[in-house]
Residue frames as qw, qx, qy, qz and C-alpha x, y, z in Angstrom:
[[0.433, 0.878, 0.201, 0.031, -28.46, 25.39, 1.39],
 [0.093, -0.920, 0.373, 0.083, -25.21, 26.95, 2.62],
 [0.626, -0.350, 0.671, 0.187, -23.37, 23.62, 2.38],
 [0.700, 0.501, 0.479, 0.172, -24.64, 22.95, -1.14],
 [0.259, 0.965, -0.037, 0.037, -23.43, 26.45, -2.18],
 [0.319, -0.794, 0.507, 0.102, -20.12, 25.81, -0.60],
 [0.728, -0.038, 0.651, 0.214, -19.73, 22.46, -2.26],
 [0.606, 0.717, 0.294, 0.179, -20.45, 24.00, -5.75],
 [0.022, 0.965, -0.262, -0.017, -17.93, 26.81, -5.04],
 [0.549, -0.538, 0.618, 0.168, -15.28, 24.28, -4.09],
 [0.753, 0.250, 0.578, 0.193, -15.93, 22.24, -7.14],
 [0.398, 0.909, 0.107, 0.066, -15.73, 25.33, -9.41],
 [0.166, -0.886, 0.430, 0.049, -12.53, 26.35, -7.91],
 [0.684, -0.280, 0.651, 0.171, -11.05, 22.90, -8.19],
 [0.677, 0.582, 0.406, 0.197, -12.00, 22.79, -12.04],
 [0.232, 0.967, -0.097, 0.042, -10.44, 26.19, -12.45],
 [0.382, -0.739, 0.548, 0.090, -7.14, 25.26, -10.70],
 [0.759, 0.016, 0.621, 0.193, -6.96, 22.02, -12.70],
 [0.612, 0.723, 0.246, 0.207, -7.47, 23.74, -16.05],
 [0.048, 0.954, -0.297, 0.022, -4.82, 26.53, -15.08],
 [0.575, -0.495, 0.638, 0.133, -2.36, 23.68, -13.94],
 [0.795, 0.307, 0.490, 0.184, -2.99, 21.74, -17.20],
 [0.400, 0.908, 0.070, 0.103, -2.40, 24.91, -19.18],
 [0.206, -0.874, 0.439, 0.030, 0.82, 25.78, -17.31],
 [0.646, -0.317, 0.685, 0.111, 2.12, 22.11, -17.81],
 [0.767, 0.590, 0.250, -0.033, 1.27, 22.09, -21.59],
 [0.594, -0.251, 0.386, 0.659, 4.48, 21.75, -23.61],
 [0.252, 0.765, -0.142, -0.575, 5.33, 24.38, -26.22],
 [0.873, 0.254, 0.388, 0.155, 5.41, 22.82, -29.62],
 [0.076, -0.743, 0.411, 0.522, 8.43, 23.46, -31.70],
 [0.818, 0.475, 0.322, 0.048, 8.54, 22.75, -35.48],
 [0.245, -0.597, 0.482, 0.593, 11.93, 22.93, -37.29],
 [0.751, 0.579, 0.315, -0.034, 11.66, 23.16, -40.99],
 [0.408, -0.432, 0.514, 0.619, 14.76, 22.87, -43.36],
 [0.556, 0.725, 0.155, -0.376, 14.29, 24.35, -46.79],
 [0.237, 0.816, -0.441, -0.290, 16.16, 23.97, -50.16],
 [0.619, -0.224, 0.735, 0.163, 16.95, 20.32, -50.21],
 [0.689, 0.521, 0.480, 0.153, 17.70, 19.41, -53.89],
 [0.187, 0.966, -0.090, -0.153, 19.26, 22.85, -54.60],
 [0.400, 0.711, -0.573, 0.080, 22.73, 21.45, -54.51],
 [0.779, 0.036, -0.600, 0.181, 24.98, 18.57, -53.26],
 [0.232, 0.260, -0.524, 0.777, 26.22, 20.69, -50.36],
 [0.526, -0.244, 0.121, -0.806, 22.73, 21.35, -49.19],
 [0.897, -0.134, -0.317, -0.278, 21.78, 17.64, -49.31],
 [0.701, 0.084, -0.605, 0.369, 24.77, 16.43, -47.45],
 [0.046, -0.244, 0.477, -0.843, 24.23, 19.04, -44.74],
 [0.740, -0.208, -0.051, -0.637, 20.51, 17.79, -44.51],
 [0.833, 0.024, -0.552, 0.000, 21.87, 14.27, -44.04],
 [0.344, 0.149, -0.622, 0.687, 24.21, 15.27, -41.21],
 [0.360, -0.224, 0.324, -0.846, 21.19, 16.93, -39.49],
 [0.810, -0.089, -0.306, -0.493, 18.86, 14.05, -40.20],
 [0.668, 0.102, -0.690, 0.262, 21.31, 11.59, -38.57],
 [0.070, -0.266, 0.552, -0.787, 20.65, 13.31, -35.33],
 [0.179, -0.278, -0.944, -0.003, 17.23, 11.60, -35.31],
 [0.169, 0.376, 0.477, -0.776, 15.00, 14.47, -34.09],
 [0.397, 0.605, 0.684, 0.094, 11.71, 15.04, -35.85],
 [0.095, -0.497, 0.203, 0.838, 12.05, 17.73, -38.52],
 [0.590, 0.685, 0.407, -0.131, 10.30, 18.94, -41.68],
 [0.360, -0.402, 0.503, 0.675, 12.36, 19.10, -44.91],
 [0.583, 0.686, 0.291, -0.325, 11.22, 20.62, -48.11],
 [0.618, -0.027, 0.595, 0.514, 12.66, 19.60, -51.48],
 [0.284, 0.640, -0.192, -0.687, 13.04, 21.86, -54.66],
 [0.760, 0.228, 0.604, 0.080, 11.87, 19.35, -57.22],
 [0.553, 0.833, 0.033, 0.001, 12.74, 21.84, -60.09],
 [0.066, -0.831, 0.546, 0.084, 16.47, 21.70, -59.14],
 [0.649, 0.455, -0.607, -0.064, 19.13, 19.34, -60.60],
 [0.138, 0.320, -0.850, 0.395, 20.03, 17.72, -57.21],
 [0.664, -0.218, 0.133, -0.702, 16.58, 16.76, -56.30],
 [0.892, 0.059, -0.433, -0.119, 17.11, 12.95, -57.06],
 [0.462, 0.213, -0.690, 0.515, 19.88, 12.76, -54.45],
 [0.300, -0.256, 0.375, -0.839, 17.68, 14.50, -51.86],
 [0.829, -0.056, -0.208, -0.516, 15.09, 12.00, -52.58],
 [0.792, 0.102, -0.576, 0.176, 17.51, 8.95, -51.91],
 [0.193, 0.266, -0.602, 0.728, 18.69, 10.57, -48.69],
 [0.482, -0.212, 0.208, -0.825, 15.27, 11.24, -47.37],
 [0.823, -0.056, -0.456, -0.334, 14.18, 7.71, -47.89],
 [0.593, 0.100, -0.701, 0.384, 16.55, 6.60, -45.16],
 [0.119, 0.037, -0.530, 0.839, 15.16, 8.89, -42.46],
 [0.250, -0.566, -0.758, -0.206, 11.69, 8.40, -41.06],
 [0.270, -0.607, -0.442, 0.602, 12.05, 11.28, -38.70],
 [0.035, -0.191, 0.257, 0.947, 11.74, 13.67, -41.70],
 [0.411, 0.632, 0.611, -0.241, 8.39, 14.85, -42.78],
 [0.425, 0.007, 0.505, 0.751, 8.85, 15.77, -46.42],
 [0.298, 0.773, 0.317, -0.462, 7.43, 18.76, -48.19],
 [0.546, 0.586, 0.390, 0.454, 7.43, 20.46, -51.68],
 [0.228, -0.574, -0.022, 0.786, 9.42, 23.72, -51.79],
 [0.501, 0.756, 0.412, 0.081, 7.25, 25.14, -54.68],
 [0.465, -0.381, 0.256, 0.757, 9.81, 26.99, -56.87],
 [0.456, 0.826, 0.323, 0.069, 9.17, 29.88, -59.38],
 [0.078, 0.950, -0.302, -0.005, 12.60, 31.58, -59.07],
 [0.915, 0.035, -0.005, 0.402, 16.19, 30.84, -59.72],
 [0.187, -0.982, -0.026, 0.027, 18.31, 33.32, -57.97],
 [0.688, -0.502, 0.345, 0.395, 21.95, 32.18, -58.35],
 [0.320, 0.814, -0.351, -0.335, 24.31, 33.64, -60.88],
 [0.265, 0.493, -0.814, -0.153, 25.75, 31.00, -63.28],
 [0.005, -0.077, -0.990, 0.118, 23.54, 28.32, -61.66],
 [0.461, 0.099, -0.006, -0.882, 20.06, 28.54, -62.89],
 [0.178, 0.184, 0.965, 0.059, 16.96, 26.08, -63.30],
 [0.332, 0.002, -0.312, -0.890, 13.88, 26.25, -65.06],
 [0.725, -0.053, 0.135, -0.674, 10.29, 24.82, -65.13],
 [0.459, -0.056, 0.885, -0.054, 9.62, 21.04, -64.58],
 [0.633, 0.542, 0.514, -0.205, 6.77, 21.35, -67.22],
 [0.619, 0.290, 0.440, 0.582, 9.12, 22.86, -69.86],
 [0.116, -0.357, 0.007, 0.927, 9.79, 26.41, -70.87],
 [0.096, -0.095, -0.611, -0.780, 7.64, 26.14, -73.87],
 [0.310, -0.553, -0.764, -0.118, 4.49, 25.29, -71.82],
 [0.343, -0.808, -0.365, 0.311, 5.04, 28.21, -69.47],
 [0.534, 0.423, 0.059, 0.729, 6.74, 30.98, -71.47],
 [0.156, -0.840, -0.021, -0.520, 5.57, 33.85, -69.11],
 [0.753, -0.655, 0.060, 0.035, 7.44, 32.19, -66.16],
 [0.827, -0.129, 0.217, 0.503, 10.83, 32.17, -67.80],
 [0.025, -0.801, 0.198, 0.564, 13.40, 34.65, -69.13],
 [0.570, 0.664, -0.303, -0.378, 14.92, 34.68, -72.64],
 [0.201, 0.429, -0.881, -0.011, 17.12, 31.62, -71.93],
 [0.727, -0.175, -0.601, -0.282, 14.28, 29.50, -70.45],
 [0.414, -0.068, -0.725, 0.546, 15.23, 29.92, -66.80],
 [0.292, -0.813, -0.494, 0.100, 13.02, 31.17, -63.90],
 [0.115, 0.835, -0.094, 0.530, 13.54, 34.75, -63.10],
 [0.449, 0.178, -0.602, 0.636, 15.92, 35.54, -60.14],
 [0.057, 0.080, 0.523, -0.847, 13.33, 37.53, -58.15],
 [0.181, 0.567, 0.772, -0.223, 9.65, 37.80, -57.42],
 [0.104, 0.731, 0.045, -0.673, 9.72, 41.25, -58.84],
 [0.103, 0.369, -0.695, -0.609, 11.06, 40.20, -62.26],
 [0.101, 0.208, 0.965, 0.127, 8.76, 37.33, -62.37],
 [0.133, 0.667, 0.664, -0.311, 5.64, 39.31, -61.63],
 [0.095, 0.651, -0.153, -0.737, 6.92, 42.27, -63.70],
 [0.043, 0.145, -0.801, -0.579, 6.68, 39.83, -66.70],
 [0.676, 0.068, 0.005, -0.733, 2.80, 39.51, -66.23],
 [0.024, -0.151, 0.986, 0.061, 2.94, 35.70, -65.63],
 [0.619, -0.128, -0.468, -0.618, -0.12, 33.78, -66.63],
 [0.648, -0.294, 0.500, -0.493, -2.16, 32.29, -63.68],
 [0.957, 0.201, -0.018, -0.210, -2.81, 29.23, -65.95],
 [0.644, 0.527, -0.491, 0.259, 0.88, 28.72, -66.49],
 [0.201, -0.528, 0.629, -0.534, 1.63, 29.14, -62.76],
 [0.816, -0.146, 0.352, -0.435, -0.83, 26.38, -62.08],
 [0.886, 0.391, -0.249, -0.017, 0.62, 24.10, -64.85],
 [0.416, 0.556, -0.608, 0.384, 4.14, 24.46, -63.43],
 [0.370, -0.412, 0.614, -0.563, 3.25, 24.08, -59.67],
 [0.936, 0.046, 0.121, -0.327, 1.11, 21.00, -60.67],
 [0.749, 0.492, -0.436, 0.090, 4.16, 19.58, -62.52],
 [0.109, 0.476, -0.698, 0.523, 6.41, 19.99, -59.35],
 [0.651, -0.248, 0.483, -0.530, 3.79, 18.24, -57.19],
 [0.932, 0.250, -0.103, -0.243, 3.47, 15.46, -59.60],
 [0.540, 0.557, -0.577, 0.255, 7.18, 14.92, -59.70],
 [0.193, -0.450, 0.666, -0.563, 7.28, 14.95, -55.85],
 [0.782, -0.116, 0.409, -0.456, 4.31, 12.41, -55.23],
 [0.946, 0.299, -0.118, -0.043, 5.76, 10.06, -57.87],
 [0.206, 0.776, -0.562, 0.199, 9.26, 10.19, -56.28],
 [0.709, -0.061, -0.681, 0.176, 8.80, 7.37, -53.99],
 [0.150, 0.078, -0.559, 0.812, 8.71, 9.64, -51.00],
 [0.139, -0.696, -0.704, 0.042, 5.73, 10.19, -48.76],
 [0.169, 0.308, -0.010, 0.936, 4.92, 13.88, -49.16],
 [0.235, -0.549, -0.709, 0.374, 3.18, 15.58, -46.38],
 [0.013, -0.838, -0.280, 0.468, 3.07, 19.45, -47.08],
 [0.543, 0.591, 0.223, 0.554, 4.01, 22.27, -49.29],
 [0.222, -0.798, -0.097, 0.552, 5.71, 25.59, -48.71],
 [0.542, 0.787, 0.210, 0.208, 7.21, 28.04, -51.26],
 [0.672, -0.044, 0.068, 0.736, 10.61, 29.37, -52.30],
 [0.198, -0.039, 0.005, 0.980, 11.07, 33.02, -51.74],
 [0.268, 0.471, 0.558, -0.629, 7.17, 33.36, -51.29],
 [0.144, 0.198, -0.441, -0.863, 6.64, 33.61, -55.03],
 [0.181, -0.252, -0.918, -0.247, 3.93, 30.94, -55.19],
 [0.174, -0.723, -0.649, 0.159, 1.78, 32.98, -52.74],
 [0.296, 0.016, 0.050, 0.954, 2.70, 36.38, -53.98],
 [0.354, -0.135, -0.156, -0.912, -0.95, 37.25, -54.77],
 [0.617, 0.050, 0.540, -0.570, -4.27, 36.18, -53.56],
 [0.802, 0.407, -0.206, -0.384, -4.77, 34.49, -57.04],
 [0.522, 0.440, -0.723, 0.106, -1.49, 32.45, -56.81],
 [0.186, -0.218, 0.805, -0.519, -2.19, 31.54, -53.22],
 [0.763, 0.133, 0.265, -0.574, -5.51, 30.13, -54.30],
 [0.699, 0.460, -0.528, -0.144, -3.71, 27.96, -56.78],
 [0.227, 0.374, -0.834, 0.336, -1.62, 26.58, -54.06],
 [0.485, -0.037, 0.583, -0.651, -4.62, 25.92, -51.89],
 [0.834, 0.265, -0.066, -0.479, -6.42, 24.14, -54.65],
 [0.629, 0.376, -0.679, 0.053, -3.45, 21.83, -55.28],
 [0.111, -0.313, 0.776, -0.537, -3.17, 21.16, -51.58],
 [0.687, 0.058, 0.383, -0.614, -6.74, 20.17, -51.36],
 [0.808, 0.386, -0.308, -0.321, -6.52, 17.97, -54.55],
 [0.598, 0.410, -0.664, 0.184, -3.42, 16.16, -53.40],
 [0.769, -0.574, -0.271, -0.080, -4.30, 16.05, -49.76],
 [0.638, 0.118, -0.312, 0.694, -1.28, 18.02, -48.55],
 [0.328, -0.802, -0.316, 0.388, -0.73, 20.46, -45.73],
 [0.347, 0.801, 0.031, 0.487, 0.44, 23.95, -46.29],
 [0.511, -0.103, -0.389, 0.759, 3.29, 25.35, -44.23],
 [0.019, 0.032, 0.279, -0.960, 1.82, 28.23, -41.89],
 [0.498, -0.258, -0.449, -0.696, -1.83, 27.08, -42.31],
 [0.561, -0.404, -0.697, 0.189, -1.98, 25.60, -38.83],
 [0.338, -0.926, -0.165, -0.008, -1.21, 27.89, -35.91],
 [0.786, 0.102, -0.051, 0.607, 2.47, 28.42, -36.65],
 [0.149, -0.982, -0.015, 0.114, 4.20, 31.36, -35.12],
 [0.731, 0.502, -0.205, 0.414, 7.47, 32.22, -36.97],
 [0.610, -0.700, 0.066, 0.366, 10.49, 32.63, -34.82],
 [0.475, 0.853, -0.116, 0.185, 12.70, 35.24, -36.63],
 [0.232, -0.887, 0.397, 0.044, 16.48, 35.67, -36.54],
 [0.889, -0.110, 0.379, 0.232, 18.10, 32.53, -37.73],
 [0.739, 0.388, 0.272, 0.479, 19.19, 33.19, -41.28],
 [0.195, 0.895, 0.033, 0.399, 19.62, 36.97, -40.82],
 [0.607, -0.768, 0.160, 0.127, 21.78, 36.70, -37.67],
 [0.145, 0.822, -0.547, -0.064, 25.56, 37.20, -38.14],
 [0.804, 0.223, -0.551, -0.003, 27.48, 34.05, -38.98],
 [0.321, 0.286, -0.712, 0.556, 29.44, 34.19, -35.68],
 [0.292, -0.098, 0.546, -0.779, 26.15, 34.58, -33.57],
 [0.601, -0.096, -0.583, -0.538, 23.80, 31.93, -34.87],
 [0.520, -0.182, -0.806, 0.218, 24.00, 29.79, -32.06],
 [0.105, -0.218, -0.520, 0.819, 23.56, 32.50, -29.33],
 [0.400, -0.005, -0.169, -0.901, 20.72, 33.94, -31.35],
 [0.631, -0.176, -0.661, -0.366, 18.89, 30.62, -31.54],
 [0.411, -0.196, -0.751, 0.479, 19.45, 29.88, -27.87],
 [0.070, 0.135, 0.318, -0.936, 17.99, 33.24, -26.88],
 [0.561, -0.077, -0.344, -0.749, 14.90, 32.70, -29.18],
 [0.578, -0.222, -0.782, -0.063, 14.31, 29.26, -27.63],
 [0.303, -0.202, -0.639, 0.678, 14.53, 30.76, -24.14],
 [0.189, 0.114, 0.119, -0.968, 12.08, 33.49, -24.87],
 [0.329, -0.200, -0.776, -0.499, 9.43, 31.13, -26.17],
 [0.387, 0.030, 0.534, -0.751, 6.00, 31.51, -24.44],
 [0.357, 0.298, 0.885, -0.020, 2.82, 29.23, -24.93],
 [0.448, 0.700, 0.237, -0.503, 0.55, 30.00, -27.85],
 [0.696, 0.644, -0.192, -0.252, 0.80, 28.33, -31.22],
 [0.945, 0.040, 0.141, 0.291, 3.31, 26.17, -32.82],
 [0.166, -0.862, 0.287, 0.382, 6.78, 27.78, -32.85],
 [0.840, 0.481, 0.167, 0.190, 8.22, 27.57, -36.41],
 [0.364, -0.720, 0.399, 0.436, 11.91, 27.73, -36.90],
 [0.819, 0.569, 0.072, 0.007, 12.94, 27.79, -40.59],
 [0.534, -0.568, 0.476, 0.407, 16.55, 26.83, -41.45],
 [0.696, 0.695, -0.172, -0.046, 18.68, 27.05, -44.58],
 [0.652, -0.574, 0.463, 0.176, 21.55, 24.79, -44.11],
 [0.779, 0.596, -0.177, 0.077, 24.46, 23.76, -46.27],
 [0.808, -0.309, 0.129, 0.484, 28.18, 22.72, -46.17],
 [0.062, 0.925, -0.211, -0.310, 30.63, 25.56, -46.88],
 [0.746, 0.009, 0.515, 0.421, 32.24, 23.81, -49.85],
 [0.202, -0.238, 0.466, 0.828, 33.58, 25.19, -53.10],
 [0.022, 0.466, 0.783, 0.411, 30.36, 24.32, -54.83],
 [0.178, -0.801, -0.567, 0.067, 28.21, 26.27, -52.48],
 [0.298, -0.670, -0.076, 0.676, 30.60, 29.23, -51.81],
 [0.288, 0.014, 0.539, 0.791, 30.80, 29.86, -55.70],
 [0.048, 0.677, 0.684, 0.266, 27.09, 30.83, -55.78],
 [0.120, -0.116, -0.122, 0.978, 26.24, 34.48, -55.99],
 [0.188, 0.650, 0.665, -0.316, 22.82, 35.68, -55.21],
 [0.245, 0.381, 0.431, 0.780, 21.46, 37.91, -58.11],
 [0.321, -0.829, -0.402, -0.219, 19.16, 39.59, -55.58],
 [0.209, 0.580, -0.380, 0.690, 20.80, 42.52, -53.64],
 [0.618, -0.564, 0.157, -0.526, 18.97, 41.44, -50.51],
 [0.953, -0.036, -0.294, 0.064, 20.69, 37.98, -50.42],
 [0.605, -0.753, 0.209, 0.150, 23.38, 37.55, -47.73],
 [0.330, 0.746, -0.577, 0.029, 26.92, 37.84, -48.62],
 [0.058, 0.374, -0.901, 0.209, 28.96, 34.68, -47.98],
 [0.760, -0.109, -0.182, -0.615, 25.88, 32.62, -48.32],
 [0.796, 0.050, -0.601, 0.044, 27.60, 29.22, -47.81],
 [0.197, 0.241, -0.606, 0.732, 29.13, 30.55, -44.45],
 [0.499, -0.177, 0.196, -0.825, 25.66, 31.47, -43.27],
 [0.878, -0.035, -0.283, -0.385, 24.28, 28.03, -44.13],
 [0.630, 0.138, -0.684, 0.340, 27.22, 26.16, -42.54],
 [0.053, -0.197, 0.557, -0.805, 26.74, 28.28, -39.30],
 [0.717, -0.149, 0.050, -0.680, 22.95, 27.36, -39.24],
 [0.849, 0.060, -0.520, -0.071, 23.86, 23.74, -39.57],
 [0.427, 0.201, -0.666, 0.577, 26.43, 24.01, -36.87],
 [0.280, -0.216, 0.412, -0.840, 23.99, 25.76, -34.59],
 [0.782, -0.102, -0.190, -0.585, 21.06, 23.44, -35.26],
 [0.897, -0.038, -0.439, 0.022, 22.99, 20.20, -34.50],
 [0.165, 0.525, -0.592, 0.589, 25.13, 21.70, -31.65],
 [0.411, -0.216, -0.818, 0.339, 24.94, 20.06, -28.26],
 [0.001, 0.183, 0.389, -0.903, 23.72, 23.36, -26.72],
 [0.503, 0.076, -0.224, -0.831, 20.63, 23.81, -29.11],
 [0.546, -0.049, -0.809, -0.210, 19.87, 20.21, -28.83],
 [0.317, -0.202, -0.733, 0.567, 19.78, 20.43, -25.20],
 [0.186, 0.160, 0.207, -0.947, 17.63, 23.58, -25.21],
 [0.561, 0.046, -0.406, -0.720, 14.91, 22.15, -27.55],
 [0.599, -0.090, -0.796, -0.021, 14.75, 18.97, -25.59],
 [0.060, -0.161, 0.555, -0.814, 13.84, 20.72, -22.51],
 [0.031, 0.365, 0.906, -0.213, 10.71, 19.40, -20.67],
 [0.252, 0.533, 0.232, -0.773, 8.81, 22.75, -21.54],
 [0.398, 0.487, -0.406, -0.663, 8.93, 21.82, -25.27],
 [0.779, 0.211, 0.588, -0.045, 7.66, 19.19, -27.69],
 [0.090, -0.394, 0.634, 0.659, 9.44, 18.55, -30.96],
 [0.665, 0.427, 0.584, -0.182, 7.00, 17.86, -33.82],
 [0.165, -0.161, 0.613, 0.755, 6.95, 17.99, -37.58],
 [0.469, 0.124, -0.220, -0.846, 4.21, 18.57, -40.28],
 [0.502, -0.107, -0.834, -0.204, 3.36, 14.84, -40.28],
 [0.157, -0.211, -0.757, 0.598, 2.58, 15.28, -36.51],
 [0.250, 0.236, 0.128, -0.930, 0.31, 18.19, -37.19],
 [0.540, 0.092, -0.538, -0.641, -1.60, 16.41, -39.79],
 [0.457, -0.136, -0.879, 0.024, -2.03, 13.26, -37.74],
 [0.171, -0.289, -0.661, 0.671, -3.10, 15.20, -34.59],
 [0.211, 0.440, 0.178, -0.855, -5.29, 17.93, -36.17],
 [0.538, 0.506, 0.670, 0.073, -6.21, 16.84, -39.70],
 [0.330, 0.155, 0.396, 0.842, -5.90, 18.59, -43.01],
 [0.106, -0.717, -0.556, -0.406, -9.48, 20.03, -42.66],
 [0.382, -0.806, -0.279, 0.356, -8.32, 22.27, -39.72],
 [0.462, 0.020, 0.206, 0.862, -5.97, 24.37, -41.97],
 [0.073, 0.914, 0.363, -0.166, -6.73, 27.86, -42.31],
 [0.521, 0.605, 0.052, 0.600, -5.28, 30.55, -44.48],
 [0.452, -0.367, -0.324, 0.746, -3.07, 32.86, -42.26],
 [0.033, 0.935, 0.263, -0.236, -3.86, 36.51, -41.83],
 [0.638, 0.349, 0.211, 0.653, -2.24, 38.40, -44.54],
 [0.290, -0.687, -0.132, 0.653, -0.66, 41.78, -43.79]]
């Protein structure tokens, strides 16, 4: 009897130690997401420079913007990219504006007097936008994306406008279900803050520190806004007061940090596993998505 009890105890302890060892050896998943492709030529060329490094990455395209066809052609060359739709209801740059894919006449509550999207969420929702028109426009962007020739895996949202309210979030969720697309932050992603807001001179040090601090639990989501500091991009002025000054320098610095040997070495550490949204879809399935807790 004592021997049997001892054997059961030893087996239980072995199972526990094995489970703890497995947990300690589990790699922390890192998901890098680059937004705003299609916004400008300088953003597209920066994305291509990053894609040439070959690591798995998620890239979302603003299909309402003039440079989206170039982004499409670039992305077709890089199978390491999981492509998303950057749902867009705002156009925030002075002297460089864009409007709805569906046409201003079909969605009049979403546009200003010139037929462009409003520069901020506050101005958009201050115009009492029609939910029906929001769905018309977001559907038009999804349709343009899925017929672009790219494999589309997921959706996210420019400036958060498409998920501003529970009603607009429900529209995004319906479209995702209809077109069988993932939604960013609907798996177990944990946002790693600090990239875009870090000073230009400190981007790399900030990112390296963030990677070093990562602990197990959820997929670590790094969101980047990259670009080349060209006259095209440096001429853009954000109409929102909260937008960073010298935006093009911030984007160039983010690109430099992302593709730097130091950051690449850090994320390829044996403790981590680089994934993209296609990986999450294949490993977990779309049916495992869950609306994140809203604060």
